[in-house]
C-alpha positions as CSV (number, residue, x, y, z in Angstrom):
1,M,-4.5,-14.3,-28.1
2,D,-6.8,-12.0,-26.1
3,M,-5.6,-9.0,-23.9
4,Q,-5.9,-11.0,-20.7
5,D,-3.5,-13.7,-22.0
6,K,-1.1,-11.0,-23.2
7,N,-1.1,-9.4,-19.7
8,R,-0.5,-12.9,-18.2
9,D,2.4,-13.7,-20.5
10,A,4.1,-10.3,-20.1
11,L,6.8,-10.0,-17.4
12,P,7.7,-6.7,-15.6
13,V,11.4,-7.7,-15.3
14,R,11.6,-8.0,-19.1
15,D,10.0,-4.6,-19.6
16,G,12.3,-2.9,-17.1
17,F,9.7,-2.4,-14.3
18,F,10.4,-2.9,-10.6
19,M,8.7,-2.3,-7.3
20,P,9.8,1.1,-5.7
21,G,10.2,1.7,-2.0
22,E,7.2,2.9,-0.1
23,F,9.3,5.8,1.2
24,E,9.6,7.2,-2.4
25,P,7.2,9.9,-3.7
26,H,3.6,8.9,-4.2
27,R,0.8,10.0,-6.5
28,G,-1.6,8.8,-3.8
29,C,-3.0,6.0,-1.7
30,I,-5.9,3.5,-2.0
31,L,-8.2,2.6,1.0
32,I,-11.5,0.7,1.1
33,W,-14.2,2.0,3.5
34,P,-14.9,-0.7,6.2
35,F,-18.2,-2.5,6.3
36,R,-17.8,-6.3,6.8
37,P,-19.6,-7.2,10.1
38,G,-17.2,-10.1,10.8
39,S,-14.2,-7.8,10.6
40,W,-15.5,-4.5,11.9
41,N,-17.6,-4.7,15.0
42,Y,-20.6,-2.5,16.0
43,G,-21.6,-1.7,12.4
44,A,-18.0,-0.7,11.6
45,G,-18.5,2.5,13.6
46,P,-15.2,2.4,15.6
47,A,-13.3,1.3,12.5
48,R,-14.7,4.0,10.4
49,E,-13.6,6.6,12.9
50,A,-10.0,5.2,12.8
51,F,-10.0,4.9,9.0
52,R,-11.1,8.5,8.6
53,Q,-8.2,9.7,10.9
54,V,-5.8,7.7,8.7
55,I,-7.4,9.1,5.5
56,W,-7.2,12.7,6.7
57,A,-3.6,12.3,7.8
58,I,-2.6,10.9,4.4
59,A,-4.5,13.5,2.5
60,Q,-2.4,16.2,4.0
61,S,0.2,15.4,1.4
62,E,-1.2,13.1,-1.3
63,K,-4.4,12.0,-3.0
64,V,-6.5,9.3,-1.4
65,W,-8.9,7.1,-3.3
66,V,-11.6,5.6,-1.1
67,A,-13.5,2.7,-2.5
68,A,-17.0,2.3,-1.0
69,G,-19.7,-0.3,-1.6
70,A,-23.4,0.6,-1.8
71,E,-23.7,0.0,2.0
72,G,-20.9,2.4,2.8
73,M,-21.0,5.2,0.2
74,A,-23.3,7.6,2.1
75,S,-21.3,7.0,5.3
76,A,-18.0,7.6,3.6
77,R,-19.2,10.9,2.1
78,K,-20.7,12.1,5.4
79,M,-17.9,11.1,7.7
80,L,-14.9,12.1,5.4
81,L,-16.2,15.2,3.6
82,E,-19.3,16.7,5.3
83,E,-18.1,16.1,8.9
84,G,-14.6,16.9,7.8
85,R,-15.6,20.4,7.0
86,D,-17.6,20.7,10.2
87,L,-14.6,19.5,12.2
88,G,-12.3,22.0,10.5
89,Q,-10.3,19.8,8.1
90,P,-8.6,22.1,5.5
91,E,-10.4,22.3,2.2
92,K,-7.1,21.2,0.4
93,V,-7.1,18.0,2.4
94,L,-10.8,17.2,1.6
95,E,-10.2,18.0,-2.1
96,R,-7.5,15.3,-2.2
97,I,-10.1,12.6,-1.2
98,E,-11.9,10.8,-4.0
99,I,-14.7,8.4,-3.0
100,F,-15.7,6.0,-5.7
101,P,-18.0,3.0,-5.9
102,A,-16.5,-0.5,-5.8
103,Q,-17.7,-3.8,-4.4
104,T,-15.3,-5.8,-2.3
105,D,-15.5,-8.5,0.4
106,D,-13.6,-6.6,3.0
107,S,-11.3,-3.5,3.4
108,W,-7.7,-4.7,3.2
109,A,-6.5,-2.5,0.3
110,R,-2.9,-3.6,0.8
111,D,-3.7,-7.2,0.1
112,V,-6.4,-6.9,-2.6
113,G,-5.2,-3.8,-4.4
114,P,-2.6,-3.8,-7.2
115,T,1.1,-3.8,-6.4
116,F,2.6,-0.8,-8.3
117,L,5.8,-0.8,-10.4
118,K,7.8,1.9,-12.1
119,N,10.6,2.0,-14.7
120,A,13.6,4.3,-15.2
121,S,11.5,6.7,-17.3
122,G,9.0,7.3,-14.6
123,Q,6.2,5.2,-16.1
124,V,4.0,3.3,-13.7
125,R,2.3,-0.1,-14.2
126,C,1.0,-2.6,-11.7
127,V,0.6,-6.3,-10.9
128,N,-2.5,-8.3,-10.1
129,W,-2.0,-11.3,-7.8
130,E,-4.4,-14.1,-7.1
131,F,-6.1,-13.4,-3.8
132,N,-7.6,-16.2,-1.7
133,A,-8.4,-14.6,1.7
134,W,-5.0,-15.5,3.2
135,G,-5.1,-19.3,2.6
136,G,-8.1,-20.4,0.5
137,T,-9.7,-23.6,1.6
138,E,-6.6,-24.5,3.6
139,D,-6.8,-21.7,6.3
140,G,-8.4,-18.7,4.6
141,L,-10.3,-16.2,6.8
142,Y,-13.6,-16.2,4.9
143,A,-15.3,-18.5,2.5
144,S,-15.9,-16.1,-0.5
145,W,-13.4,-13.7,-1.9
146,E,-14.4,-13.2,-5.6
147,K,-15.0,-9.4,-5.2
148,D,-11.7,-8.9,-3.4
149,N,-9.9,-10.9,-6.1
150,A,-11.4,-8.6,-8.9
151,F,-10.5,-5.3,-7.2
152,A,-6.9,-4.9,-8.4
153,K,-7.5,-5.2,-12.1
154,A,-10.6,-3.1,-11.8
155,F,-8.8,-0.2,-10.1
156,A,-6.0,-0.4,-12.6
157,A,-8.4,-0.1,-15.5
158,R,-10.3,2.8,-13.8
159,E,-7.1,4.8,-13.4
160,G,-5.4,3.8,-16.7
161,Y,-2.6,1.6,-15.5
162,F,-1.4,-1.4,-17.5
163,C,-1.8,-4.4,-15.2
164,Y,0.4,-7.5,-15.4
165,D,-1.5,-10.6,-14.4
166,A,0.4,-13.0,-12.1
167,A,-2.6,-15.2,-11.3
168,P,-2.8,-18.0,-10.4
169,F,0.2,-17.1,-8.2
170,V,-1.2,-16.2,-4.8
171,L,0.3,-13.2,-3.0
172,E,-0.8,-10.3,-0.9
173,G,0.7,-6.8,-0.8
174,G,1.4,-7.1,2.9
175,A,3.6,-10.1,2.2
176,I,6.3,-8.1,0.4
177,H,8.5,-5.1,1.1
178,S,10.9,-3.5,-1.3
179,D,13.9,-1.1,-0.9
180,G,13.3,0.2,-4.4
181,E,16.8,-0.9,-5.4
182,G,16.3,-4.5,-6.2
183,T,15.9,-6.0,-2.7
184,L,12.7,-7.6,-1.4
185,M,11.8,-8.9,2.1
186,V,9.3,-11.6,2.7
187,T,8.6,-14.2,5.5
188,E,8.9,-18.0,5.0
189,A,6.0,-18.4,7.4
190,C,3.7,-16.7,4.9
191,L,5.0,-17.4,1.4
192,L,5.7,-21.1,2.1
193,S,2.3,-21.7,3.9
194,K,0.2,-24.5,2.5
195,G,-2.7,-22.2,1.6
196,R,-0.7,-20.0,-0.9
197,N,1.3,-21.8,-3.6
198,P,1.8,-25.4,-2.3
199,S,2.8,-26.7,-5.7
200,L,5.8,-24.4,-5.9
201,S,9.2,-24.7,-4.2
202,K,10.9,-21.9,-2.3
203,A,13.2,-21.3,-5.3
204,E,10.2,-21.2,-7.7
205,I,8.4,-18.7,-5.5
206,E,11.5,-16.6,-5.4
207,E,11.7,-16.6,-9.2
208,K,8.1,-15.4,-9.5
209,L,8.9,-12.5,-7.1
210,K,11.9,-11.5,-9.2
211,D,10.0,-11.8,-12.5
212,Y,7.0,-9.7,-11.3
213,L,8.7,-7.2,-9.0
214,G,11.9,-6.7,-10.9
215,A,14.0,-7.8,-7.9
216,E,17.5,-9.1,-7.8
217,K,17.6,-10.3,-4.2
218,V,15.0,-11.7,-1.9
219,I,15.6,-11.7,1.9
220,W,13.6,-14.5,3.5
221,L,12.8,-13.8,7.2
222,P,11.7,-16.9,9.0
223,R,8.8,-15.5,11.0
224,G,6.5,-12.5,11.5
225,I,4.4,-11.3,14.5
226,Y,3.0,-13.8,16.9
227,N,-0.6,-14.9,16.2
228,D,-0.7,-12.9,12.9
229,E,-3.7,-14.5,11.1
230,T,-2.1,-13.7,7.7
231,N,0.4,-16.4,8.3
232,E,2.8,-13.7,9.4
233,H,3.0,-11.0,6.8
234,V,6.4,-9.2,6.6
235,D,4.8,-5.8,6.8
236,N,3.9,-6.3,10.5
237,V,7.4,-7.4,11.6
238,C,9.9,-5.5,9.4
239,A,10.0,-2.6,7.0
240,F,12.5,-0.6,5.0
241,L,13.1,2.9,6.1
242,K,15.4,3.5,3.1
243,P,17.9,1.2,1.3
244,G,20.1,-0.5,3.8
245,H,18.0,0.4,6.8
246,V,15.1,-1.6,8.3
247,V,12.9,-1.4,11.5
248,L,12.3,-4.8,13.1
249,A,9.6,-5.4,15.6
250,W,11.3,-6.4,18.9
251,T,11.0,-7.4,22.5
252,D,13.6,-8.1,25.2
253,N,11.1,-10.2,27.1
254,Q,12.3,-13.8,26.6
255,E,9.0,-15.1,28.0
256,D,7.1,-13.5,25.1
257,P,6.8,-15.9,22.1
258,Q,7.7,-12.8,20.0
259,Y,11.2,-12.9,21.4
260,E,12.2,-16.1,19.6
261,M,10.5,-15.0,16.4
262,S,12.2,-11.6,16.2
263,T,15.5,-13.0,17.2
264,A,15.3,-15.5,14.3
265,C,14.7,-12.5,12.0
266,L,17.5,-10.5,13.4
267,K,20.0,-13.4,12.8
268,V,19.0,-13.5,9.1
269,L,19.2,-9.7,8.7
270,E,22.6,-9.5,10.4
271,Q,24.0,-12.1,8.0
272,E,22.4,-10.8,4.8
273,R,23.5,-8.2,2.2
274,D,21.1,-6.3,0.0
275,A,21.1,-6.3,-3.8
276,K,23.8,-3.7,-3.9
277,G,26.0,-5.6,-1.5
278,R,25.3,-3.4,1.5
279,P,24.9,-4.8,5.0
280,I,21.4,-4.3,6.5
281,R,21.3,-1.9,9.5
282,V,18.6,-3.0,11.9
283,H,16.7,-0.6,14.1
284,K,14.7,-2.4,16.8
285,L,11.2,-1.0,17.3
286,P,9.7,-2.6,20.4
287,V,6.3,-4.1,20.3
288,P,3.7,-2.8,22.8
289,D,4.7,-3.4,26.4
290,V,1.5,-5.2,27.2
291,P,0.1,-7.8,24.8
292,I,-3.2,-6.6,23.4
293,C,-6.0,-9.2,23.5
294,V,-9.6,-9.2,22.2
295,T,-12.1,-8.2,24.9
296,E,-15.5,-9.7,25.5
297,E,-17.1,-6.4,24.7
298,E,-15.3,-6.3,21.3
299,V,-16.5,-9.8,20.5
300,K,-20.1,-8.9,21.2
301,G,-20.0,-6.4,18.4
302,F,-19.0,-8.8,15.6
303,V,-21.5,-10.6,13.4
304,F,-19.7,-13.6,11.8
305,E,-20.9,-15.6,8.8
306,E,-20.5,-19.3,8.1
307,G,-16.9,-20.1,7.0
308,E,-15.5,-16.9,8.5
309,D,-12.7,-16.9,11.1
310,F,-14.1,-16.1,14.5
311,R,-12.7,-13.8,17.3
312,E,-12.6,-15.1,20.8
313,P,-12.2,-13.2,24.1
314,G,-8.6,-13.3,25.3
315,E,-7.2,-14.0,21.9
316,R,-3.9,-12.1,21.4
317,L,-3.9,-9.6,18.6
318,A,-0.8,-9.1,16.3
319,A,0.0,-5.6,17.5
320,S,3.1,-4.0,16.1
321,Y,4.3,-0.4,15.6
322,V,6.0,-1.5,12.3
323,N,2.6,-1.6,10.6
324,F,2.8,2.1,9.6
325,Y,2.3,3.9,6.3
326,F,4.8,6.3,4.7
327,S,2.9,9.2,3.1
328,N,4.7,11.9,1.1
329,Q,5.4,14.0,4.2
330,A,4.6,11.8,7.2
331,V,4.7,8.5,9.0
332,I,1.2,7.5,9.8
333,M,1.7,5.2,12.8
334,P,-0.6,3.1,14.9
335,V,-0.8,3.6,18.7
336,F,-2.9,1.6,21.1
337,G,-3.4,3.6,24.3
338,G,-4.4,2.3,27.7
339,E,-1.7,0.2,29.3
340,N,0.6,0.9,26.3
341,E,0.6,4.7,26.4
342,E,4.3,4.6,27.5
343,S,5.4,2.2,24.8
344,D,3.3,4.3,22.3
345,R,5.3,7.4,23.3
346,R,8.6,5.6,23.0
347,A,7.7,4.2,19.6
348,V,6.7,7.6,18.2
349,K,9.9,9.2,19.6
350,M,12.0,6.5,17.9
351,M,10.3,6.9,14.6
352,E,10.8,10.7,14.8
353,E,14.5,10.1,15.3
354,L,14.7,7.6,12.5
355,C,12.6,9.8,10.0
356,P,13.7,13.4,10.8
357,D,12.4,14.7,7.5
358,R,8.8,13.4,8.1
359,Q,6.1,14.3,10.6
360,V,5.1,11.3,12.7
361,I,1.3,11.2,13.1
362,P,0.1,8.7,15.7
363,I,-3.4,7.3,15.1
364,S,-5.4,5.4,17.7
365,A,-5.7,2.1,15.9
366,R,-7.2,-0.4,18.3
367,A,-10.3,-0.6,16.1
368,I,-8.2,-1.5,13.1
369,L,-6.2,-4.0,15.1
370,S,-9.3,-5.8,16.3
371,G,-10.3,-6.3,12.7
372,G,-7.1,-8.3,12.1
373,G,-4.5,-5.8,10.8
374,N,-3.4,-2.2,11.0
375,I,-2.6,1.0,9.1
376,H,-0.2,-0.5,6.6
377,C,-2.7,-3.3,5.9
378,I,-5.6,-0.9,5.0
379,T,-3.5,1.3,2.7
380,Q,-1.8,0.8,-0.7
381,Q,0.4,3.5,-2.1
382,V,0.4,4.5,-5.8
383,P,3.9,5.8,-6.8
384,E,4.4,9.1,-8.4
385,G,4.8,8.8,-12.2
386,I,3.0,8.5,-15.5
387,P,0.2,5.9,-15.6
388,D,1.2,3.6,-18.4
389,G,-2.1,2.4,-19.8
390,R,-1.1,2.1,-23.5
391,K,-2.4,-1.5,-23.6
392,E,-6.2,-1.6,-23.3
393,Q,-7.5,-2.8,-20.0
394,E,-10.5,-5.0,-19.0
395,G,-12.6,-5.1,-15.9
396,R,-13.5,-1.5,-15.1
397,I,-15.0,-0.7,-11.7
């Protein structure tokens, strides 16, 4: 039996590994420098500006790995490091940024990166899932995803983490949230979609999640955010603040299709208990006051390839303040500006009240949103702990 087969046969739950909460201490965070012309318009210029603001904010308190392809390496070094110095970024922040070469199909580190696990001794391993561009031939968003699908194992090998191989089970990091104490949250809309694992039942999918993420309880929310092209990832609609506490994207506007979707999630959360038997306390985090739609000017800047999902003027984007990232000392939070300046302000204030021990850093994220996701989607945390790479790895970057 070769090493790849051993990794596939091993199960984290048997080895005592589980998925920690994102709010727990990190070693660092992975991002991929944007470049794809069908995701990031106008040569990725607006997106790169937003990404670097996210990277600098995270690097205030943890290491940041930035993967860059040949077409983006010079830009990443210039914008993050050289211009960072010119713009007065502290040297300790810039020293925490490591730019390294890697080829990917796009820049959604949450979905193509490894999902990290830890055990009671502080060792850290990770899981590789099958990635098929959010739906494969059924309703995937681009036609070729081989580079993306290789990224998780390659990063694990580069950094010395043993990587369990869950393939051919299809999953993305944005489709799962953990409270670090045995409870997972997912959405039925995503995990039961025809383009993921159509041969598996809901019970069989839940068993896979428990085996590979060390979970005891899976909370199935029915829906996500309206018009979310990932088939409604959980990370855009609901997130753990700490065990027993979640924020839920919300609207009181009954004319908004999001109202029915969020109400369905609330009903589930109010009836559920977590793995420790606690009720779930739900904090409603309103979506932007004014729906955010793709503009004609934005569409003009995209260059789509054959087989790629197109943007159209007037298309509603899946904007949500829940799509934030917990760094070691902060909440890195998307804001949208314009007609939503007031709802931005309210959302930031609410997160400051809910997370009094963290600085809330708002980032203008319209350029990330127009690419199809937001701050949580472009980031993947690496938990604090000892990289457990005792078993030899394959597929180095």
